[in-house]
C-alpha positions, -999 to +999 in steps of 0.1 A: -884-143-071-877-124-038-858-092-034-820-091-028-809-063-006-772-055-011-756-039+020-724-018+017-699-030+043-670-006+037-651-007+071-644-044+074-607-039+067-601-001+072-621+013+101-626+050+100-655+052+126-657+023+150-693+030+161-705+031+125-684+001+115-700-020+143-735-007+136-731-017+099-723-053+108-750-054+135-776-041+111-766-066+085-771-094+111-805-079+118-814-078+081-805-115+077-825-125+108-856-105+097-855-111+059-890-116+045-897-149+029-878-153-003-856-123+003-818-124+006-791-101+020-760-097-001-729-076+005-707-051-013-672-049+002-638-034-007-608-054-017-595-077+009-626-079+030-643-109+045-679-107+056-683-118+093-720-124+091-735-158+086-764-160+062-752-133+038-757-145+002-736-131-027-706-110-018-694-085-044-658-078-037-647-047-055-612-041-069-604-011-048-596-007-011-617+014+012-597+046+008-597+044-030-634+036-031-642+067-009-624+089-034-639+072-064-675+072-051-672+109-041-666+116-078-695+095-088-673+067-103-686+033-092-675+006-117-683-030-109-709-023-082-740-032-103-776-022-095-805-036-076-815-027-040-785-011-023-784+002+013-754+017+029-754+020+067-733+051+063-728+078+036-703+056+019-724+045-011-722+042-049-744+073-054-748+074-092-777+080-115-800+050-117-836+042-127-858+031-098-890+030-119-879+009-148-849-011-135-860-014-099-826+000-088-827+017-053-799+033-033-804+044+003-779+058+027-776+065+064-766+098+081-758+091+117-749+126+128-744+162+114-711+170+130-696+178+096-720+208+095-728+217+131-695+209+148-668+203+121-641+210+147-648+176+161-638+158+129-606+158+108-610+184+080-607+158+053-635+137+069-658+166+073-653+177+037-659+142+024-691+138+044-704+171+030-695+160-005-713+127-001-744+143+012-745+165-019-744+133-040-771+118-018-793+148-024-790+141-062-791+103-063-803+087-031-839+073-031-840+077+007-818+091+034-820+072+068-814+092+100-816+079+136-839+105+151-866+131+142-843+159+154-816+148+129-843+146+102-854+182+109-819+195+109-810+176+077-840+191+060-826+226+068-792+217+054-802+199+022-831+195-002-840+160+006-878+166+007-898+136+017-870+111+012-859+113+048-867+082+069-862+079+107-848+045+118-832+044+152-799+026+159-792+003+189-765-007+213-737-028+200-745-065+197-734-083+228-727-051+248-725-064+283-703-059+314-673-082+310-665-106+338-630-089+341-645-054+344-626-045+375-593-056+359-600-036+328-607-005+349-575-010+368-556-013+335-570+020+325-559+035+358-594+045+369-604+054+405-631+038+426-656+066+422-662+086+391-687+099+366-684+094+329-686+124+306-688+129+268-687+162+250-664+188+235-638+211+250-665+238+250-692+217+269-672+194+292-666+221+319-702+217+329-696+180+336-664+187+354-682+211+377-707+183+384-679+160+394-664+186+417-698+192+434-704+154+437-670+148+452-659+123+425-635+120+397-644+125+360-637+100+332-640+115+297-646+091+268-639+096+231-614+124+234-597+133+201-561+122+199-538+147+214-566+165+233-557+152+268-537+182+279-564+207+269-592+187+286-572+184+318-566+221+318-603+227+313-610+205+343-585+223+364-599+257+354-633+248+371-618+232+402-612+196+392-575+188+397-558+173+366-551+141+386-589+136+390-596+142+353-591+109+334-592+116+297-595+086+274-598+083+236-618+057+217-620+024+237-631-011+225-666-021+235-655-044+263-635-016+279-664+009+275-688-015+292-663-019+320-659+018+324-696+025+324-703-003+348-680+012+374-694+048+371-719+065+394-735+084+365-731+093+328-734+128+315-736+139+278-727+175+279-729+182+241-759+188+219-748+179+184-776+164+163-768+127+159-772+093+174-759+094+211-739+062+210-725+064+246-758+075+261-776+044+246-748+022+259-751+038+294-788+031+294-783-005+285-758-009+314-784+007+337-764+038+345-781+070+356-781+093+326-779+130+325-779+149+291-781+184+279-816+190+266-815+188+228-836+174+200-816+142+196-814+135+233-852+142+237-859+117+209-836+090+220-832+092+258-867+106+263-877+096+299-847+073+303-826+100+319-825+136+331-826+162+303-816+196+315-802+229+302-765+232+298-762+254+329-780+228+350-757+198+341-736+202+372-766+201+396-781+172+376-748+152+380-750+156+417-786+145+418-779+115+396-750+104+418-770+107+450-808+107+457-821+101+422-796+074+412-817+043+418-848+057+400-826+068+371-811+033+368-845+018+364-856+044+339-824+039+318-828+002+317-864+004+307-857+029+279-828+008+265-853-019+256-868+004+229-838-002+206-827-033+188-811-041+155-838-065+146-864-037+149-842-014+128-837-041+102-875-047+099-881-010+093-853-009+067-870-039+048-902-019+050-886+012+036-873-007+005-907-023+001-923+011+001-899+024-025 
């Protein structure tokens, strides 16, 4: 009888992190498509959820909603889940004592980033505390902890006693992430100008990108700004010479809008260096946008030669170069590098991990 890999899909109803929610579904599709002969993908979901993935076998619907499960599992209370091979594409997992040797029970989890430790100010306090608590449970009970890059693996090993249980399995762009046919209309609806660079980062690092926009003579569009942060970001732009009217601060956008925004940009710059999977940089490479990023372990692992990796103090000059002479070369490099990532490849490696365990 083949193996049954049970995937936790906790954000089908209540989404707490859109990137991780989409990645969980995309990975599940990849697992179904790459399942070894005789193996099946099942799902564990909270109350009220419907699994949007064809080919999934048994669906275990639990009696609690996502919020209640998060609190219960943090305390190590996981009734009704059952055993077997369980993988969670996030830290949301039934991390309880089990017997891998005699019962063939396995539980693996994924840590996408370490903001809760290295940049807790970027997360709501409750979310950061929950993630730290769940990692403590993973240290005690997870058979493997999946991370998206070697840099995250190294940093995680400094933070927790995970030993040789860390496995590096990269993520990928969202399934079907392409420039929509109504991209121009979407940009107009977002009140974006004709010429701009896209920036990501924190209030502490974005001024480097704003300086680049000033030097390049274009506007700046900030993605993924925390709710209520717009005035502070606009003030930070004005402080380095970019008028508030030329700083377009946007929060979390749906994939179609993000693709439209990236498609209209002259370049993309990731100004922050938090250890984690660089979601927007990977999307920018897929679109074929010139990519500039502060030189960090995660950016070195993921972007590699697909963009310009520079010290923080050189971000502004790199943005100018990316929007001018180096633009066409960087577009080719970005597109080439984006081909290194796919959910099918990630799924195959996850099947291999459970086989090794």
